[in-house]
C-alpha positions in Angstrom: 14.6 -5.6 4.0 11.3 -7.5 3.4 11.0 -8.3 7.1 11.5 -4.7 8.0 8.7 -3.7 5.6 6.4 -6.3 7.2 7.2 -5.0 10.7 6.6 -1.4 9.6 3.2 -2.4 8.0 2.3 -4.4 11.1 3.1 -1.3 13.3 0.9 0.8 11.1 -1.9 -1.8 11.2 -2.0 -1.3 15.0 -2.7 2.4 14.5 -5.5 2.0 12.0 -8.7 3.9 12.6 -11.5 1.5 11.6 -14.4 1.9 14.0 -17.1 1.1 11.4 -15.7 -1.9 9.5 -13.2 -3.1 12.2 -11.1 -4.0 9.2 -7.6 -2.8 10.1 -4.9 -2.5 7.4 -1.3 -1.3 7.6 1.0 -0.7 4.7 4.7 0.1 4.2 6.7 1.0 1.2 10.4 1.1 0.4 11.5 4.3 -1.4 14.2 4.0 -4.1 16.4 5.8 -1.6 16.0 3.0 0.9 13.6 4.8 3.3 10.6 3.0 4.7 7.3 4.9 5.0 4.1 3.5 6.3 0.4 4.2 6.6 -2.9 2.8 7.9 -6.5 3.0 6.9 -8.5 5.9 8.3 -12.2 5.5 8.1 -14.8 8.2 8.2 -18.5 8.3 9.2 -19.0 9.5 5.6 -17.7 6.2 4.2 -16.6 7.6 0.8 -14.0 9.7 2.7 -12.2 6.7 4.1 -8.6 6.5 3.0 -6.9 3.1 2.5 -3.5 2.2 4.1 -1.7 2.0 0.8 -2.7 5.5 -0.3 -1.8 6.9 3.1 1.5 5.2 3.0 2.4 6.6 -0.5 1.1 10.0 0.6 3.5 9.9 3.6 6.4 9.2 1.2 5.4 12.1 -1.0 5.2 14.4 2.1 8.7 13.3 2.8 9.8 14.3 -0.7 9.8 10.8 -2.2 8.2 10.1 -5.6 9.3 6.5 -6.4 8.9 3.3 -4.5 10.3 -0.1 -5.2 8.2 -2.4 -2.9 5.0 -2.2 -1.0 3.6 -4.4 1.8 -0.1 -4.6 2.8 -0.6 -6.2 6.2 -3.8 -7.5 7.8 -4.7 -10.0 10.5 -7.3 -11.7 8.2 -6.9 -15.3 7.2 -7.5 -14.4 3.6 -4.8 -12.2 2.2 -5.9 -8.7 1.3 -4.8 -7.2 -2.1 -5.0 -3.4 -2.7 -8.4 -2.1 -3.9 -8.8 -0.6 -7.3 -8.2 3.0 -6.2 -5.0 2.0 -4.4 -3.9 0.1 -7.5 -4.2 3.3 -9.6 -2.2 5.3 -7.0 0.4 2.5 -6.8 0.9 2.6 -10.6 1.5 6.3 -10.4 4.5 5.9 -8.1 6.0 2.4 -8.8 7.4 0.9 -12.0 5.6 -1.9 -13.7 8.1 -4.5 -12.4 8.0 -3.3 -8.7 6.7 -5.8 -6.2 3.5 -5.5 -4.0 3.0 -8.1 -1.2 0.0 -9.0 0.9 1.0 -10.5 4.2 -0.9 -11.5 7.3 -0.3 -12.5 11.0 -0.1 -16.2 10.0 3.0 -15.6 7.8 1.1 -16.0 4.5 2.5 -14.0 1.7 1.3 -13.3 -1.8 3.4 -11.3 -4.3 2.4 -9.4 -7.5 4.1 -7.1 -9.8 2.5 -3.7 -10.3 1.7 -4.8 -13.9 -0.1 -7.9 -12.6 -2.2 -5.8 -10.2 -3.3 -3.3 -12.9 -2.6 -4.5 -16.5 -2.9 -1.8 -19.2 -3.0 0.9 -16.5 -3.6 4.5 -17.3 -0.3 6.1 -16.3 1.4 9.5 -16.5 2.9 8.4 -19.9 -0.7 8.5 -21.3 -0.8 12.2 -20.6 2.5 13.0 -22.4 2.2 14.5 -25.9 
C-alpha cells in the first residue's frame, strides 16, 4: 500500500499550483477504510491564503466523508526531504491517531518516517476540548 500512496502523492505533486515559490508538493493519505485521497499545494498571490498539500489532502478525505486516516505521504522532488509545516501538523493530529505514520519521500527514493506524536508532541487535540 505504501507504494500506492507514494504514486498518488507524486501524481498530486504534478498538479500543484506553485507559480510564486515553484515549490511543488503532493500528498496522499490512507483512510481507515482503505481509500486513498490526495492533494497538492495551491498558492495564492496573497501568500497567507496558500494551502499546503497535506491540508488539501485531508480536506479531500473529509469531503468524501472520511474522518480518520492511518498514513500520510508528503512527496517533493527536492533533495532534502520535506516534513509537514506546523499548520499541517496541527491538522494531521486532528484526524490521525498519535501512532499513525507520516512519511516524507522524494524522487530519489529517500524516505523519512515519523509518528504523529513525533511530529507534534503534546499536541492540542479534540480531547483537550472535552469536559
